[in-house]
C-alpha positions in Angstrom: 30.9 80.1 -16.3 30.0 76.5 -15.8 27.4 76.8 -13.1 24.2 74.9 -14.1 20.8 76.0 -13.0 19.3 72.6 -13.8 20.2 69.1 -14.8 18.3 66.9 -17.4 16.0 64.2 -16.2 17.2 60.7 -17.0 15.8 59.1 -20.2 13.4 60.7 -22.7 14.1 62.9 -25.7 17.0 65.4 -25.8 16.1 68.3 -23.5 15.8 71.9 -24.7 19.1 73.6 -24.0 18.7 77.1 -22.5 21.8 79.2 -22.1 21.9 82.4 -20.1 24.5 85.1 -20.8 24.9 87.7 -18.1 27.2 90.7 -18.4 26.7 91.8 -14.8 29.8 92.7 -12.9 28.7 93.3 -9.3 28.2 90.7 -6.6 25.3 90.2 -6.2 24.4 91.2 -9.7 20.9 92.5 -10.6 21.6 91.6 -14.2 22.3 88.0 -13.2 19.2 88.0 -10.9 17.0 89.2 -13.8 18.5 86.5 -16.1 17.9 83.8 -13.5 14.3 84.9 -13.0 13.7 84.7 -16.8 15.4 81.3 -17.1 13.3 79.9 -14.3 10.1 81.0 -15.8 11.2 79.8 -19.2 11.9 76.3 -17.8 8.5 76.3 -16.2 6.8 77.3 -19.4 8.7 74.7 -21.4 7.9 71.9 -19.0 4.2 72.9 -18.9 4.3 72.2 -22.6 5.8 68.8 -22.0 9.3 69.7 -22.9 12.2 68.7 -20.7 14.8 71.5 -20.5 18.1 72.4 -18.9 19.6 75.8 -18.2 23.2 76.9 -17.7 24.9 80.3 -17.3 27.8 82.1 -18.9 29.1 84.9 -16.7 31.1 87.3 -18.8 32.8 89.2 -15.9 35.2 86.4 -15.0 36.4 86.2 -18.7 36.4 89.9 -19.5 40.1 89.9 -20.1 39.9 86.9 -22.4 37.0 88.6 -24.4 39.1 91.8 -24.8 42.0 89.7 -26.1 39.7 87.9 -28.5 38.4 91.2 -29.9 41.9 92.6 -30.5 43.5 89.4 -31.8 40.5 88.1 -33.7 41.2 84.6 -32.3 39.1 82.7 -29.7 40.6 80.3 -27.2 40.1 79.1 -23.7 37.0 80.2 -21.8 35.8 82.4 -24.7 35.8 79.5 -27.1 34.0 77.4 -24.6 31.4 80.1 -24.1 30.9 80.4 -27.9 30.6 76.6 -28.3 27.9 76.6 -25.6 25.9 79.3 -27.4 26.3 77.5 -30.7 24.8 74.4 -29.2 21.9 76.3 -27.4 18.3 75.9 -28.4 17.2 79.1 -26.7 19.1 82.1 -25.1 18.6 84.7 -22.4 20.8 87.7 -22.9 21.1 90.1 -20.0 23.2 93.3 -19.7 23.5 96.3 -17.4 23.0 99.7 -19.0 26.0 102.1 -18.8 26.1 105.6 -20.3 22.7 105.1 -21.9 23.8 101.9 -23.7 24.5 98.2 -23.3 27.7 97.5 -21.4 31.0 97.4 -23.3 31.6 93.9 -22.0 28.3 92.7 -23.4 28.9 94.3 -26.8 32.5 93.0 -27.0 31.3 89.5 -26.4 28.6 89.8 -29.1 31.3 91.2 -31.4 33.3 87.9 -31.2 30.3 85.8 -32.2 30.1 84.5 -35.8 27.4 86.2 -37.8 25.7 82.8 -38.4 26.1 81.4 -34.8 22.5 82.1 -33.6 20.5 82.0 -36.8 16.8 81.6 -35.9 17.6 81.0 -32.2 14.8 82.2 -29.9 16.2 84.8 -27.4 14.9 86.8 -24.5 16.5 90.3 -24.4 16.9 91.8 -20.9 18.6 94.8 -19.3 18.9 96.4 -15.9 19.7 100.1 -14.9 19.3 102.4 -12.0 16.8 104.7 -13.8 13.7 104.1 -16.0 15.2 106.7 -18.4 17.1 103.9 -20.1 14.0 101.7 -20.6 14.3 101.8 -24.4 17.9 100.5 -24.5 16.6 96.9 -25.1 14.5 97.8 -28.1 16.7 100.5 -29.5 20.1 98.7 -29.2 19.7 95.0 -28.3 16.9 94.2 -30.7 18.6 95.6 -33.8 21.9 93.8 -32.7 20.2 90.4 -32.6 18.2 91.1 -35.7 21.6 91.6 -37.5 22.6 88.2 -36.1 19.3 86.8 -37.5 18.2 85.5 -34.1 14.6 85.5 -33.1 14.0 87.9 -30.1 10.7 87.3 -28.4 8.2 90.2 -28.7 8.4 91.2 -25.0 11.6 92.9 -24.0 12.6 93.1 -20.3 14.0 96.1 -18.5 14.3 96.4 -14.7 15.1 99.2 -12.3 15.3 98.7 -8.5 11.7 99.6 -8.2 10.6 96.8 -10.5 11.8 93.8 -8.5 8.7 93.6 -6.2 6.3 94.6 -8.9 3.6 92.0 -9.8 3.3 93.7 -13.2 7.0 93.1 -13.9 6.7 89.5 -12.8 3.8 89.0 -15.3 6.0 90.6 -18.0 8.7 88.1 -17.3 6.2 85.3 -17.5 4.9 86.6 -20.8 8.4 86.7 -22.3 9.1 83.2 -21.0 5.8 82.0 -22.6 6.7 83.5 -25.9 10.1 81.7 -25.8 8.4 78.4 -25.1 5.9 78.9 -28.0 8.8 79.6 -30.4 10.4 76.3 -29.3 7.1 74.4 -29.6 6.6 75.8 -33.1 10.0 74.4 -34.2 10.9 77.6 -35.9 14.6 77.4 -35.3 15.0 74.0 -36.9 12.7 74.8 -39.7 14.4 78.0 -40.7 17.9 76.8 -40.1 17.4 73.5 -42.0 15.5 74.9 -45.0 17.5 78.2 -45.5 20.9 77.4 -44.2 22.6 77.3 -47.6 21.2 80.7 -48.4 23.1 82.4 -45.6 26.7 83.6 -45.7 29.0 81.5 -43.5 32.5 81.8 -42.4 34.7 78.8 -43.3 35.9 77.0 -40.2 33.6 79.1 -38.1 31.9 78.3 -34.8 28.4 77.6 -36.1 27.5 74.0 -35.5 27.2 73.3 -39.3 30.1 75.4 -40.4 32.2 74.1 -43.3 35.5 73.0 -41.7 37.2 71.1 -44.5 37.5 71.0 -48.3 35.1 68.0 -48.3 32.4 70.3 -46.7 32.5 72.9 -49.5 30.0 72.6 -52.3 32.0 73.5 -55.4 29.0 73.1 -57.7 27.3 76.4 -56.8 27.3 79.1 -59.4 29.6 81.3 -57.3 32.2 78.5 -56.8 32.1 77.5 -60.4 32.8 81.0 -61.5 35.6 81.3 -58.8 37.3 78.2 -60.2 37.1 79.4 -63.8 33.9 77.6 -64.8 30.6 78.9 -66.0 27.1 78.9 -64.4 25.0 75.8 -65.1 23.0 76.0 -68.3 19.7 76.1 -66.5 20.9 79.2 -64.6 22.0 81.3 -67.6 
């Protein structure tokens, strides 16, 4: 889970942190291969725009048992907590899953199920899937896109789906490049920071959650909001009546 595709250059501003999540289980994994191709093109696009960037990979297969226990127990620890922490700190994501039974893999969905609802707010993400047949081509837009819309992430417009026939296709390579370019443009626009900073208090957050700005102590809680004033027996501020 800790294998790094790239390392930051010395000096300069903080690099863009790209985190790849691969739910592939075979070795070699076409799901991981697709994710790596996307990450490579994304790094190229970011650097063409003058942004230093690093990429690292979270492989879900080695921690599948830990993910299952986290789903059942509702508690994160060990490698699952480490994976969630890395996603919380990511600036951009590449999420890649195989398709089983006309849907995203159970391993992929189980991992997403343990993420806090506010963990990836406004985070740009490339959605990708692999399958043995083009009959499943709509899984990315029918299942993955609504899932990340619920998490309030920002999936790029171009979705990626690969069958064995696509790997040598110049058209598919261009599609990967387009998705990577869209990801880089979202980073350049600063959308994640703008949305998260200006609207953070308007979202619902879990106390002591895994989001980077989650409230973790009593000192972090704003007791002067109307909801908290009512909960503690007070009344709304006069200007809000």
